[in-house]
C-alpha positions in Angstrom: 0.0 0.0 0.0 1.4 3.4 -0.9 0.6 6.8 -2.3 1.9 8.3 -5.5 2.1 12.1 -6.0 0.8 12.7 -9.5 -1.3 15.4 -11.1 -1.5 17.3 -7.8 -3.1 14.2 -6.2 -1.9 11.9 -3.6 -3.1 8.8 -5.4 -3.7 5.7 -3.4 -2.2 2.5 -5.0 -2.1 -1.1 -3.8 0.2 -3.7 -5.5 -0.8 -7.4 -5.5 0.9 -10.4 -7.1 4.4 -10.8 -8.5 3.9 -13.0 -11.6 5.9 -12.6 -14.8 3.0 -11.3 -16.8 2.7 -7.7 -17.9 1.7 -5.2 -15.1 -2.0 -4.6 -14.9 -3.7 -1.4 -13.6 -7.3 -1.7 -12.4 -9.6 1.3 -12.3 -12.9 1.1 -10.3 -16.3 2.6 -11.1 -18.0 5.7 -9.7 -18.4 5.8 -5.9 -16.1 2.7 -5.7 -12.6 2.0 -4.8 -9.9 -0.4 -5.8 -11.1 -3.0 -3.4 -14.3 -3.5 -5.4 -12.1 -5.8 -7.7 -11.7 -8.2 -4.8 -13.8 -11.0 -6.5 -11.5 -11.1 -9.5 -8.2 -10.0 -7.9 -6.9 -13.5 -7.0 -7.3 -14.7 -10.6 -5.8 -11.6 -12.1 -2.9 -11.3 -9.7 -1.9 -15.0 -9.9 0.3 -14.4 -13.0 1.1 -10.7 -12.9 1.7 -7.6 -10.8 -1.7 -5.9 -10.3 -2.1 -2.3 -9.2 -5.4 -1.2 -7.6 -5.9 2.5 -7.8 -8.4 4.8 -5.9 -9.3 7.5 -8.4 -9.6 11.2 -7.4 -12.0 11.7 -4.5 -12.6 8.0 -4.2 -11.6 5.5 -1.6 -8.4 6.5 0.2 -7.5 9.2 -2.4 -8.5 12.6 -1.1 -10.2 15.0 -3.5 -8.5 18.1 -4.9 -9.8 21.4 -6.3 -10.6 20.3 -9.9 -13.7 18.8 -11.5 -14.0 15.0 -12.1 -13.3 14.4 -15.7 -12.1 11.1 -17.4 -9.6 13.2 -19.4 -7.9 14.6 -16.3 -7.9 11.3 -14.4 -6.4 9.6 -17.5 -3.4 12.0 -17.2 -3.2 10.8 -13.6 -3.0 7.2 -14.6 -0.4 7.8 -17.3 1.7 9.7 -14.8 1.2 6.8 -12.3 2.5 4.2 -14.8 5.6 6.4 -15.2 5.9 6.9 -11.5 5.8 3.1 -11.0 8.8 2.8 -13.3 6.9 1.1 -16.0 7.3 1.8 -19.6 3.7 0.7 -20.2 1.0 -1.4 -18.6 -2.2 -3.2 -19.3 -5.2 -1.1 -18.1 -8.6 -2.5 -17.1 -11.4 -0.2 -16.1 -15.0 -0.6 -15.1 -17.8 2.0 -15.8 -16.3 5.4 -14.8 -12.9 3.6 -14.5 -13.4 2.3 -18.0 -13.9 5.8 -19.2 -10.6 6.8 -17.6 -8.9 3.7 -19.0 -10.2 4.5 -22.5 -9.1 8.1 -22.3 -5.6 6.9 -21.1 -5.2 4.8 -24.2 -6.4 7.7 -26.4 -4.3 10.4 -24.7 -1.2 8.4 -23.8 -1.1 5.4 -26.3 2.6 4.8 -25.5 1.6 3.9 -21.9 -1.0 1.3 -22.6 -0.1 -2.1 -24.0 -3.6 -3.7 -23.8 -6.8 -2.1 -22.8 -9.9 -3.7 -21.3 -13.1 -1.6 -20.8 -15.9 -3.1 -18.8 -19.4 -1.9 -19.2 -19.1 1.6 -20.8 -20.0 3.2 -24.1 -17.9 5.4 -26.4 -20.4 8.2 -26.3 -23.1 9.2 -23.9 -26.1 8.2 -25.9 -24.7 4.6 -26.0 -26.4 4.2 -22.6 -30.0 3.2 -22.5 -32.2 6.4 -22.5 -33.5 5.7 -19.0 -29.9 5.5 -17.7 -29.1 8.9 -19.3 -32.3 10.3 -17.7 -31.2 9.0 -14.3 -27.8 10.7 -14.8 -29.6 14.0 -15.7 -31.7 13.9 -12.6 -28.9 13.3 -10.2 -27.9 16.3 -8.0 -25.9 17.0 -4.9 -29.1 16.6 -3.0 -28.7 12.8 -3.4 -25.8 12.8 -0.9 -27.9 12.6 2.2 -30.3 9.7 1.2 -27.3 7.9 -0.4 -25.9 7.6 3.1 -28.1 4.6 3.5 -26.4 2.8 0.6 -23.5 0.4 0.5 -21.7 3.0 -1.6 -21.6 5.3 1.4 -20.5 2.6 3.7 -17.5 1.9 1.5 -16.7 5.6 1.3 -17.1 6.3 5.0 -14.8 3.3 5.8 -12.0 4.4 3.5 -12.1 8.2 2.8 -9.5 10.4 4.5 -12.1 13.1 4.7 -15.6 11.6 5.1 -17.1 15.1 5.2 -16.3 15.3 1.4 -19.1 12.8 0.6 -21.4 15.6 -0.7 -18.6 17.0 -2.8 -18.0 13.6 -4.5 -21.8 13.2 -5.2 -22.0 16.7 -6.6 -18.9 16.2 -8.8 -19.9 12.8 -10.1 -23.4 14.1 -10.9 -21.9 17.1 -12.8 -19.5 14.8 -14.7 -22.2 12.3 -15.7 -24.3 15.2 -17.1 -21.6 16.2 -19.5 -22.3 15.2 -23.1 -19.4 13.3 -24.8 -18.6 11.5 -28.0 -15.2 9.8 -28.2 -15.9 7.8 -31.3 -13.6 10.0 -33.5 -10.8 9.4 -31.0 -10.9 5.6 -31.1 -8.5 5.7 -34.1 -5.8 7.1 -31.8 -5.7 3.9 -29.7 -2.8 1.7 -30.7 -3.4 -1.0 -28.1 -5.6 -4.0 -28.8 -8.9 -3.5 -26.9 -11.2 -6.0 -25.2 -14.7 -4.6 -24.8 -16.6 -6.5 -22.0 -20.3 -6.1 -21.4 -23.1 -7.9 -19.5 -25.9 -9.5 -21.5 -28.3 -7.2 -19.5 -26.0 -4.2 -19.4 -26.9 -0.5 -19.1 -25.3 0.0 -22.5 -27.4 -0.6 -25.6 -26.4 -3.8 -27.5 -26.4 -1.9 -30.8 -23.8 0.5 -29.4 -21.6 -2.4 -28.2 -21.4 -3.6 -31.8 -20.8 -0.1 -33.1 -18.0 0.4 -30.6 -16.4 -2.9 -31.7 -16.7 -1.9 -35.3 -14.8 1.3 -34.6 -12.0 -1.0 -33.3 -11.9 -3.0 -36.6 -14.2 -5.7 -35.4 -17.4 -7.1 -37.1 -16.1 -6.1 -40.6 -15.8 -9.5 -42.3 -15.6 -13.2 -41.9 -12.1 -13.8 -40.3 -11.5 -16.8 -42.6 -11.0 -20.5 -41.6 -7.4 -19.7 -40.4 -8.6 -16.5 -38.6 -6.1 -14.4 -40.7 -8.6 -11.6 -40.9 -9.5 -11.6 -37.3 -9.1 -8.1 -35.7 -6.7 -7.5 -32.8 -9.5 -6.3 -30.6 -12.2 -8.4 -29.0 -15.8 -8.2 -27.8 -17.1 -10.3 -24.9 -20.7 -10.4 -23.6 -21.0 -12.2 -20.3 -24.3 -14.0 -19.7 -26.4 -13.7 -16.5 -24.9 -10.4 -15.6 -25.8 -6.7 -15.4 -23.9 -3.4 -15.3 -24.2 -3.5 -11.5 -22.8 -7.0 -10.8 -20.5 -7.7 -13.7 -17.4 -7.5 -11.5 -18.6 -10.5 -9.5 -19.2 -12.6 -12.6 -17.1 -15.8 -12.4 -16.8 -15.5 -16.2 -15.0 -12.2 -16.1 -11.4 -13.5 -15.5 -11.9 -16.1 -18.2 -12.7 -13.4 -20.7 -9.9 -11.0 -19.6 -6.9 -13.2 -19.0 -6.6 -14.9 -22.4 -6.8 -11.5 -24.0 -4.1 -10.0 -21.7 -1.9 -13.1 -22.0 -2.0 -13.3 -25.8 1.4 -12.4 -27.4 1.8 -9.0 -29.0 1.4 -9.0 -32.8 5.0 -7.8 -33.2 6.3 -10.8 -31.2 3.8 -13.5 -32.1 
């Protein structure tokens, strides 16, 4: 357990595992913390060094005077990879963390070897309309009733300044109400990408396929020898939703073969 001073933040980081595989950075969802990856951490850390990160204002990382934005937190993660003495790392993010992971690969392609995004779209209207409506209705006033939720229990147990809970709620609400469309930026990603979704996700299935198409997938039959198969992958996990996909026993089985596959340059 340690803190890394990057981007004006004292960013909380935990390292697990010591296997020979490529280092892996895990980024949690909104209102979460690195420890929310506990269900899949044993499998992921068995063969590699895994770094659990608490993003700005989450978990054990105190907030600073700047808005929550995936683009800013992506700069934090790129700086963290450098701070850890790594030339590059694999990066896996879930929900808000997937947004940060995606922006890291877009803004700092030299720092990301392989990218896994779990349960997030490439643009805001990729969510189901009712999800967007819920984001639009969220305000700082939700902070008090949310104190009855497991999200607050996690925050209250870990946060260095528990009084900042209303600030986190307000900042996340403001962030999730920002319109965005990153589809034109996908071409800047040089890493192979694995898109992971639940079969009952909050992201529209048509957008899942569209996102995969932007990465070179779903273009043609790969051929009997798979010579035309794209470098990126799409995985849809059965019997899962946006809210419980991290506890799916199928998640490590989808992620590890992708991360362990040889790079095209060395295959």
